[in-house]
N, C-alpha and C positions, 0 to 999 in steps of 0.2 A: 504494500500500500504506500502511495506517495503522500507524505505529510506536507510537502513543500510545493504542491501544484498551485496554479493560479486560482484565486477564489476558493481557498480551502474550506470545506464544509465541516461543521461540527461532527465529531464522531458519535455514532448512534449505537446504543447498547443492543447487541444482537444475541438473543438466547435461542438455543436449539429447542424446538418444541418438546422434544422427548425429555428435556431436563427442566422444563418450566416448573414442574410441581415441586422441585427442591427448594426454590427460593422465591417464586413470584407471589406466594400467598400473602407474604407480609413484607419481607425485606426488599424485594425488587420493586414493589409498589412504592415503598418508602423512598428508595434511591431515585426512582423516576420522578417522583413528585417534589422531593425536597433537596435532592443532591445535585440537580442540574445546574443550580446557580454557580457551583464550583466550576463547571465546564464553560459556563457563559463567560466568566472573566478570563478563563484560559484562552477562549477563542479570540477575545479582544486583545489579549497580550501577545498571542502568537501571530506574527505578521504573515501575510501571504508571501508567496515566493517573490513577487515583483517588488514588494516593499523591502523584503530582506535582501534581495539582490542589489537594490540601490544602496542600502546601508553598507553592505559588505564591500561593494565595489568602491565606495567612497574611501573606506579605510584601506582597501587592498591595492589601490592604484600605486601607492608608494609605501609598501610595508616596512621598508628599512629607514624611512625618514624619522620615525619616532625614536630610533635608537642611535641616531647619529651623534648624540651628545654623550653616549655611554663610553666608558673607557674600555680598551681592548682587554679580553680575558688574559689573566696572568699566565705565563708559560710555566709548566711544571718543571721541577728540578729533575736532573738526570736520575735514572733508575737507582734505587737503593733498597736497603732492607725494608725501610718504612713504606716503600711503594707497594709492597705486597701485604701490608697490614690489612685486616678485615675491612676497616673503614675506607681504605684507599684502593682496594682491588678493582672496584668498578671503574674508577677514573684511570687507573693504570692500563686496564684492558682497552679502554676507549682510546687512550693515547697510542698504544701499540698498533691498534687496528685503524688508526686514522680518523676516529670519531671524537677525539678530544676537543676541548674548547678552541675554536678557531673562528674569529669574527669574519674573516674573509670568506671562508667556506659557507658560513651561515648566511651572509648577505647574498652570495652567489646563488645558493639554493633558494632563497626567498624570491629572487628575481626570476629564476626559472619556474618556480611554483606559480608566481603571478602570471607569467605568460600562458601557462597551461590553464590556469583558472579562467583567464579572460577568454580563451578559446572555448572552454566548457560553457561559459555564460552565453557566448554567441550561438553555440549549438542549441542550448536550451531555448533561446529566443526563436530559433528556427523550428521548434517542436521536434527536434531530433533527440528524443529521450534516451535511446540506447547509447548513441554516440556521446551525448553529454555526460551520462553517468560514467562512462569509461574515462573521460577526461577529468571529471571531478575526482575520481579515485586516484588517477595519476597525480593530480595537483595535491591531494591529501598526502600521498606518500612523500612528495617532495617537500611539502611544508613540515612534515614530521621529521624529515632528515635535517632541515634547517634548525628545528627546535633542539635537536641533539647536539649541534655544533656550538651552541652558546647557552648552556644551562644557567638559569637564574636571571636572565636578561629580559628586557622588555620585548626584544625580538622573539625570544622563546615564547613569551606570553601570547604575542600576536600569531605566531606560527601554530601553536597548539589550538588556539581559537579557530583559525582558518582550517586546520585539520578536521576539527569537529564539524565545521560548517560544510566543507566539501563532502564528507561522508554523509552528512544529513541530506544534502541535495542529491546525492547518489543513491538514496534510499537504503543505505547501509547503517541502520540505526544502532546496531550493537557496537560497531567501530566508532560511530559518532559519540556514543555515551562514554566509551573508554577514553576518547580524546578529551571530552569535557571534564571528566573526572581527573585526568592527569593535569589539566590546566588548573583546576581549583585546588588540587593537591600541592602544586608548586607555586601557585599564585592565588592564595585564598581570598585576597581582596582585589581580584582582577577587575580592570576597567571594563571588561566584557561581561561581567556578571549579569547585568540586567538583560542581556540578550541570550546568554547561555541558559538561564533558568526556564524561559518559555519553551525553548527547544527540548529540554529534558522533560518538562511537564508533558509536552505533546507525545514524546516517545513513551513515557510511562503510561499515558492514557491509551495509546495505541496497543501496547502490550496487554493492558488490562482488558481491552475489548477482545483481543485474541483469546484470552483465557476464558472469558464468558462465552464466546461463541463456540470454541472448540478446546476444552481443557486438555492439557497433556497428561497422560498417565505417567507415573513415576519412572517407568522404564523407557519412555519415549525420548528421543534426542532429535534435535533439529540440526541437520548437517547440510541443508540445501539453501534455505532462505537467509540472506544476510540482514534482513530487516527485523529479525527477532532473535531472542537469546537461544542458546543451544537447548536449554530446558528451563522449566519453571518460570514461565512468563509472568505469573502472578507474583511470585517472590521477587523477581527483579523489578517489576513495576513498583512494588511496595518499598523496595530499597531506594529507588530513585526519588519517590515522593518524600521519604524520610530524609534523604540527603539534601533535598531542596530546602527543607525546614532547617536543617542543621547548618548548611553552608551559608544561608542568607536568612537568618531568623527575623530580620526586620524588612525583608523584601516584599514585593507586591504579591508573590505567589506562595508565601509561607503559610498563610491561613488556608489558601486553596488546597495546598498539598495535605495539610492536616485534615481538612474535611474529606478529601479524596481517600485518604487512608481509613478514616472512620467509616465512610460509606461502603468501601470495598469489604471491610471486615463485617459490616452489618449484613451485606448481601450474602457473604460467605457463611454467615451463621455463627461467627466468632464474636459473640456479644460482649464478652469481657474486654477484648482488645478494642472493639468499637467504642465501648463506654470510656476506656482510657483516653482515646484520641478526642472524643467529644469533650471530655473534661479538660484536656489540654487546650483545646480550642477556646473553651469558655474562659479559662484562666489566663492563658498566654496572650490571647488576642482579643481583649475586651472591646476594642473599637471595630472589630471585624463586621462586615456586612452579613456574615453567616452566623451571628449570635443566636438568632431565632432557631435556625437549623440545628445548632449545637445543643440548644436547650430541648427542643422538641424531640429530636432523634435520640438525644441522651436519655430523655425520659423513657422512650421505648426500649432502649438498650438496658436500662436499669431494671425495668419490669421483666425483661427476658432473663436477666441475670439472677433473679430471685430463685432460690433453690427449694424453698418450702419452710415450714415452721420449725423443722429440726435444725435449720442453719441460721446464719446471721441475718439480722433484720436491717443491716446497713443499706442494702439496695433499696428496700422499701422506704426507709427514712430519707434517703437522698432523693428518691423519686418524688416524695411528698414535697420536699424543698423546691425541686425543679418545677413542680406543678404550680406552686405559689408564685415562683419567679416568673413563670410564663404569663400568668394573669396580670401580674404587677408591671412587668417590663415591656410586654408585647401585647397590649390589650387588643389592638386591631387584628394582628395575626392570630391571636388566641380565639377571637370571635369566629374567625374563619374555620378553626379546628375545634369548635366548641363540642361537637358530638363526640369526637375521640377523647378530648380532655375530660369530659364528664364521665365517660366509661373508665378512663384511667384513674380518675379520682375515686370512683366507686370500687374499682379493683384494689386500690391501695387500702381503702378502709376495710374492705372485706378481708384482705390478707392479714392486716394488723389485728382485726377482731379474731380471726382464726388463730393467730398466735396466742392471744390472751386466753381464748377458750382452751386451747391445748395445754397451756400452763396450768390452768385451773383443774383440768381433768387429771393431770399427773398427780397433783396433791389429793384430789378427790379419790383416786384409786388407792392411795396409801392411807386413806381415812384421816388425812390431815385437813379436816374440814375448815379450820380457821384460815389457813392460807388459801384454800379453794374459794372461800367466801370473798376474800379480798380481790381475787382475780375476777370472779363473777360480777361483783359489785362495780369494779372499775370498768368492766366490759359494758355494763348497762349504762354507766355514766358517759363513757367516751364513744361508744359505737352502738348507740341505741337503735339506729336505723338498719343494722345488719341482721341477717338471719340468726346469728349466734346470740343476739340479745334475748330472743324468746327462749332459746335453750338454757341460757344462764338463769333466766327468771324461773323457769320450771325447776331447775336443779336446786336453786336456793330454797324453793318451797319444800323440796324433797328432803334436803339435809336438815332443814329446820334448826332445832337447837342441839344438834349433835355436838359432842365435845370437840373442841378446837384441835386437840391432839389425841391420838389413840392411847389406850392404856398400855403401860409397859408390860410386855409378856413376862411371866415368871418374876413379877416384881419382888416377891418375898425372897427370891434367890439373889437378886441384884443387891438387896439391902444387906445381905450377909457379908459382902465385900466392902472393906473400908474405902472411903473417899480419898482421893489423892491429896496429900498435904500441899498447901501453897508454898512455893519456894520463897524463902526469905532472902532479901538482898544482902549482899556482903556488907555494904555500907548503907546504914539507914539514913534516910533524909530527915532533916530537922522538921 
């Protein structure tokens, strides 16, 4: 699939009909309705090929001009014992094979790459897709060669960026992502960051759509298509989304990537991870336009995470807090989802009442009627509108004035044993 064609269209979620029953009952509908806003801003941020071509061409016309002020890389000392130390082996091997720091070679390779690149652009404009892809790949290889001749320089930064761009326009997205990662690894605050992140987002989004439409089995390997990973398209898409958040936490796409991660795990049915990412979105990006999505879908995730009355009530308590926040912070949006929110509120009350009833029953079965009464009475006070209130009322009438605690079995035998003496402190306080 070509992500860089003119007038690029938003990627559409395609599900195989035979697999629809797995996710579409709840999660897929949720993503379709409330997750598309993440893709909307992605489409705005990802330029069409024509816009990208103009931007790249402007920078690529004279790729070495930006490094003309840089000093030449220092020459290495003659070979010595230190040259083969673990920290110096890589540089020594590069020197011996002719790939060591050399500004002249770097500039020459950049000029050659630029010529190939301009030819690829011309072929692209003539709608010669196959020929242009071959030229983009050749330009990428030459840019990559230039980057190796001058590590740590601005020239290397530009060369790695252009390597990724050429692979991207050649539809070799795996190689493009590797080049972008190498760029950000060596130049974490690269001046190309704002243009790299939309590319990576588009690649991750494409791989995610591939996973939804035709998931790979664990034993399947891709050895043919250079536009996708060798295996595990879902995992690689998640990794890119996460790297976008970490590499540029204040960037325009950081909250988009967080929402994309949460939505993907929600569709997959991994509600715990989905809840974690929705929580991260609410706390880390308080001014994000996706705050309603983070609250609403976070509420759904927490209700899905609840395991029953035998487990922690944290998910229910947090869901109740989110429900109140939705009504308070997003009154207009909450009004549009009033039907679901009312059902969610009722479910939360029902589950909390169920927990109170189960606690009372546990004491009731042990004939500890005093504790059971406390739970039943609190249930009537806090959850009077639930079905458990009638059960608690009936049980309170049945246990009546039964003793708060059961009689001690064989009490006469227990009294034969002396009570434990209180341990006296070594030093008495005044």
